[in-house]
C-alpha positions in Angstrom: -31.4 -7.4 0.4 -29.4 -4.2 -0.2 -26.9 -4.1 -3.1 -23.3 -3.3 -2.3 -23.8 0.3 -3.5 -26.9 0.6 -1.4 -25.3 -0.8 1.7 -22.3 1.5 1.3 -24.5 4.6 0.7 -26.5 3.8 3.9 -23.3 3.5 6.0 -21.9 6.7 4.6 -25.2 8.5 5.1 -25.1 7.4 8.8 -21.6 8.9 9.1 -22.9 12.2 7.7 -26.0 12.1 10.0 -23.9 11.5 13.1 -21.4 14.3 12.3 -18.3 12.2 11.3 -18.2 14.3 8.1 -20.5 16.4 6.0 -19.7 14.5 2.8 -18.5 11.1 1.8 -17.8 9.4 -1.6 -16.8 5.9 -2.4 -15.4 4.3 -5.5 -14.8 0.7 -6.5 -12.3 0.3 -9.3 -11.0 -2.6 -11.4 -8.3 -3.2 -14.0 -10.8 -3.0 -16.9 -11.1 0.7 -16.1 -14.6 0.4 -14.6 -15.2 2.7 -11.6 -18.4 2.4 -9.6 -19.2 5.3 -7.3 -21.7 6.4 -4.6 -21.8 9.7 -2.7 -23.6 11.1 0.3 -23.9 14.4 2.1 -23.2 18.1 1.3 -20.0 20.0 0.7 -20.3 22.0 4.0 -22.2 22.4 7.3 -21.4 26.1 7.3 -22.7 29.0 5.3 -21.8 32.7 5.3 -24.5 35.2 5.9 -24.2 38.9 5.1 -26.4 41.8 6.3 -25.6 45.4 5.8 -21.9 45.9 6.9 -21.4 42.7 8.7 -21.1 39.0 7.9 -21.0 35.8 9.9 -21.1 32.1 9.6 -23.8 29.8 10.9 -24.6 26.1 10.7 -26.5 25.4 7.5 -26.4 22.7 4.8 -24.2 23.3 1.8 -24.7 22.0 -1.7 -25.4 18.2 -2.2 -22.4 16.4 -3.6 -22.0 13.7 -6.3 -19.2 11.4 -7.4 -17.5 14.3 -9.2 -17.2 16.6 -6.1 -13.5 17.5 -5.5 -12.2 16.6 -2.1 -8.9 17.7 -0.5 -7.0 14.4 -0.9 -4.3 15.4 1.6 -1.6 12.6 1.8 -3.2 10.7 -1.0 -1.0 13.1 -3.0 2.0 10.9 -2.0 0.9 7.8 -3.9 -1.1 9.6 -6.6 1.5 12.1 -7.5 5.0 11.6 -6.0 5.1 7.8 -5.9 3.6 7.5 -9.3 6.0 10.0 -10.9 8.9 8.4 -9.2 7.9 4.9 -10.4 7.7 6.3 -14.0 11.1 8.0 -13.7 12.8 4.9 -12.2 11.1 2.6 -14.6 12.5 4.5 -17.6 16.0 4.9 -16.0 15.8 8.6 -15.3 16.3 8.1 -11.6 17.7 5.4 -9.3 16.5 4.8 -5.8 20.0 4.1 -4.6 21.1 7.7 -5.4 21.8 9.9 -2.4 19.6 12.9 -2.1 22.6 15.2 -2.2 23.4 14.0 -5.7 20.0 15.2 -6.9 19.7 18.4 -4.9 22.8 20.6 -4.6 21.3 22.4 -1.6 21.0 19.1 0.3 24.6 17.9 -0.4 26.1 19.4 2.7 23.2 18.5 5.0 22.9 15.4 7.2 20.2 14.2 4.8 22.5 14.5 1.8 23.9 11.0 2.0 20.4 9.4 2.5 19.1 7.4 -0.5 15.9 8.2 -2.3 14.8 4.7 -1.3 14.8 5.7 2.3 12.8 8.8 1.6 10.2 6.7 -0.3 10.0 4.1 2.5 9.8 6.6 5.4 13.1 5.2 6.8 15.2 8.3 6.1 15.8 9.1 9.8 13.9 12.4 9.5 11.4 13.4 12.3 7.7 12.7 11.7 6.6 16.4 11.3 7.7 20.0 11.8 5.5 23.1 11.6 7.3 24.9 8.8 4.1 27.0 8.3 4.4 28.7 11.7 8.2 29.0 11.4 7.9 31.0 8.1 4.7 32.9 8.9 6.5 36.3 9.0 7.5 36.0 5.3 4.8 37.7 3.2 6.3 37.1 -0.2 5.2 33.6 -1.4 8.4 32.9 -3.3 10.6 33.8 -0.3 8.4 31.8 2.0 8.6 28.7 -0.2 12.4 29.0 -0.5 12.7 29.3 3.3 10.5 26.2 3.8 12.7 24.3 1.5 15.9 25.5 3.2 14.5 24.5 6.6 13.3 21.1 5.4 16.7 20.2 3.9 18.6 21.5 7.0 16.6 19.4 9.4 19.0 16.9 11.0 18.2 13.2 10.8 17.5 11.7 14.2 18.1 8.0 13.6 20.2 5.8 11.4 18.7 5.6 7.9 17.0 2.3 7.2 16.8 1.4 10.9 13.1 2.2 11.4 10.0 3.4 9.5 8.6 6.6 10.9 6.0 8.2 8.6 7.3 11.6 7.7 6.1 14.3 5.3 9.6 15.6 5.0 10.8 12.8 2.8 8.0 13.3 0.2 8.7 17.1 0.2 12.2 16.3 -0.8 11.1 13.7 -3.4 8.9 16.3 -5.0 11.9 18.6 -5.4 14.0 15.7 -6.8 11.4 15.1 -9.5 11.3 18.8 -10.4 15.1 18.9 -10.6 15.4 15.8 -12.7 12.7 16.9 -15.2 13.2 20.7 -15.2 9.5 21.2 -14.6 7.3 22.1 -11.6 5.6 19.2 -9.8 2.1 20.3 -10.8 3.2 20.4 -14.5 4.7 17.0 -14.3 1.6 15.6 -12.6 -0.8 17.2 -15.1 1.2 15.8 -18.1 2.2 12.4 -16.9 -0.6 11.3 -14.6 -3.8 13.4 -14.9 -3.8 13.7 -18.7 -3.3 9.9 -19.4 -6.1 9.1 -16.9 -8.4 11.8 -18.3 -8.8 12.8 -14.7 -9.6 16.2 -13.1 -7.0 15.8 -10.4 -5.4 19.2 -9.7 -3.2 20.9 -7.2 -4.6 23.7 -5.0 -5.7 26.4 -5.0 -8.7 25.6 -7.2 -10.2 28.0 -9.7 -13.8 29.1 -10.0 -16.3 27.5 -10.2 -14.6 24.3 -9.0 -13.5 26.1 -5.8 -17.1 26.7 -4.6 -18.1 23.1 -5.5 -15.2 21.7 -3.5 -15.9 19.9 -0.2 -15.0 22.1 2.7 -12.5 21.1 5.4 -11.5 22.8 8.6 -12.2 26.1 10.3 -8.6 26.5 11.4 -8.2 29.8 13.4 -4.6 30.6 12.2 -5.8 30.6 8.5 -9.6 31.2 8.8 -9.8 34.6 10.5 -13.2 35.2 8.9 -14.6 32.1 10.5 -15.2 30.4 7.1 -13.9 26.9 6.5 -11.1 26.2 4.0 -12.7 25.3 0.7 -10.7 24.6 -2.4 -7.6 25.8 -0.5 -5.2 23.1 0.8 -5.8 22.0 4.4 -2.2 21.0 5.0 -0.4 24.0 6.5 3.1 23.1 5.2 1.8 22.7 1.7 0.0 26.0 2.1 3.3 27.7 3.0 4.6 26.3 -0.4 1.7 27.8 -2.3 -0.4 24.6 -2.5 2.0 22.4 -4.5 4.1 19.8 -2.7 5.2 16.2 -2.8 3.3 15.3 0.3 -0.1 17.1 -0.1 -2.0 19.5 -2.2 -4.1 17.4 -4.7 -7.8 17.8 -5.1 -10.0 15.3 -6.9 -13.2 13.2 -6.9 -13.8 9.6 -6.0 -14.2 9.0 -9.7 -10.8 10.6 -10.4 -9.0 8.6 -7.7 -10.7 5.4 -8.9 -9.2 5.8 -12.4 -5.8 6.2 -10.8 -6.4 3.1 -8.8 -7.5 1.1 -11.8 -4.3 2.0 -13.6 -2.1 0.9 -10.7 -4.1 -2.4 -10.4 -3.5 -2.9 -14.1 0.2 -2.5 -13.6 0.4 -4.7 -10.5 -1.6 -7.5 -12.4 0.7 -7.3 -15.4 -1.7 -5.7 -17.8 -1.6 -2.6 -19.9 -2.0 0.7 -17.9 -2.2 4.3 -19.1 0.5 5.4 -16.6 3.2 3.2 -18.2 4.0 1.6 -14.9 6.6 -1.3 -15.0 5.0 -4.4 -13.4 8.1 -5.9 -11.9 9.1 -2.6 -10.4 5.9 -1.7 -8.8 5.3 -5.2 -7.6 8.7 -5.0 -5.8 7.8 -1.6 -4.3 4.5 -2.8 -2.9 5.8 -6.1 -1.5 9.2 -5.0 -0.1 9.0 -4.0 3.6 10.5 -0.6 4.4 12.6 -2.3 7.1 12.3 -5.3 9.3 9.0 -5.5 11.1 7.4 -2.5 9.3 3.9 -2.4 7.7 5.3 0.2 5.3 6.4 -0.7 1.7 8.0 1.7 -0.8 5.4 4.5 -1.0 2.5 2.5 0.4 1.3 1.1 3.7 -0.4 -2.3 4.4 -3.2 -3.2 6.8 -2.3 -3.8 10.4 -5.2 -5.8 12.0 -7.1 -5.9 14.3 -9.0 -2.7 13.7 -7.2 -1.8 10.5 -8.6 1.2 8.6 -8.6 -1.1 5.6 -10.9 -3.5 7.4 -10.0 -6.8 9.2 -11.2 -8.7 6.1 -8.7 -7.1 3.7 -6.8 -9.5 1.4 -3.3 -10.3 2.4 -1.8 -8.4 -0.6 -3.6 -5.2 0.1 -1.6 -1.9 -0.1 -2.8 1.6 0.3 -2.6 5.0 2.0 -4.5 7.4 4.2 -5.0 11.1 4.1 -5.5 13.3 7.2 -8.6 15.0 5.9 -10.4 11.6 5.9 -9.4 10.1 2.6 -8.1 6.6 1.8 -7.2 4.2 -1.0 -6.7 0.4 -0.7 -5.7 -1.8 -3.6 -6.1 -5.6 -3.6 -4.5 -7.0 -6.7 -5.5 -10.6 -5.9 -9.2 -9.6 -6.0 -8.7 -7.1 -8.9 -10.3 -4.4 -6.9 -9.4 -1.0 -5.3 -11.6 0.8 -2.7 -11.5 4.6 -2.5 -13.1 6.5 0.4 -13.1 10.2 0.5 -14.6 12.2 3.4 -14.0 15.6 5.1 -13.8 14.3 8.6 -11.9 17.5 9.7 -14.9 19.7 8.9 -15.6 21.9 10.8 -13.0 20.6 13.3 -10.3 17.9 13.5 -10.9 17.2 17.2 -12.8 13.9 17.2 -11.4 11.1 15.1 -13.1 8.1 16.6 -15.9 8.2 14.1 -13.7 8.1 11.0 -11.8 5.1 12.4 -15.0 3.1 12.8 -16.3 4.2 9.4 -13.2 3.2 7.6 -13.0 -0.2 9.3 -16.7 -1.0 9.0 -17.2 0.2 5.4 -14.2 -1.6 4.1 -15.1 -4.9 5.8 -18.6 -4.5 4.4 -17.1 -4.1 0.9 -14.6 -7.0 1.2 -17.2 -9.4 2.5 -19.7 -8.5 -0.2 -17.2 -8.8 -2.9 -16.2 -12.3 -1.7 -19.9 -13.2 -1.7 -20.2 -11.8 -5.3 -22.9 -9.3 -4.1 -24.1 -7.1 -6.9 -23.0 -3.5 -7.0 -26.4 -2.2 -7.9 -29.9 -3.7 -8.0 
């Protein structure tokens, strides 16, 4: 009989072999700080060839990955960075979720979003639209600082389209604004805040894009996206999210890179907080329990900063415990925490490599792999033989 790690490795290798992704890594974390990991695949399906004065890309295996390979975490940036920093700030009295955005950001005060509370931004009930292509709208601006300033101006000027608190519509805009709120409150950039208050206490190599050498070349590649990949090479160590790229790779909704081991340590800390134990992130148990159990609005699966499974066919698996909370990332990443079982499951893939077109495989992989794990954990199957 395969151990749990063996079964998970086999399922991830099948996903690699069938083209769902070129790489996958999985972590199982607990409140005692233990993080068990497995990895499969290579960091790319593409390599660049050079000959005389020309170069081109061709299908070829990249370097094998291990549990330390950095993935583009995409929207896992929301819980890992923005939600965590906000929980710390609210827990120590530095911020209040009932505060209107305009009281935190002067450039939002006269906008329609100005009277919307931070709570609504965190819960995706602000009334803002789901997504806007600020990357394309600011493409003509060559200066990075000017472009970032224009993205911010356009975000905050975006009209709300529904009554705040009336419906939960997943939107990056709210977390962009929350990132700026954190910066304004602390007088530091978001990447500095994250490095000091989250990555350092965890001892994790979680960092914002762009990555430095040699970490960049070890990173797991994402998409060959024509508007940003004129040379035909995939994005590697450079953030996949376009709006984050327009902001220089640092934003409240995306931009983080890290390994399954790194994310596992973050998950162990949150589990410790949710279960009332000591945790290196100094999370207040009563506060984060409230955040992870309070519906964003009536009938919504969203909580404050987190989602919950919506069976049947949930990406968390149909066997997920009732108290499970987590988040997905567009690049093929996910994290699910089940406090009642003292376990968190992390899955990192690059399902957008070399293209985002087919997403049916990642849906099956997420559902099947998590159900495999939940069932094995309930049966007390060993992690390794």
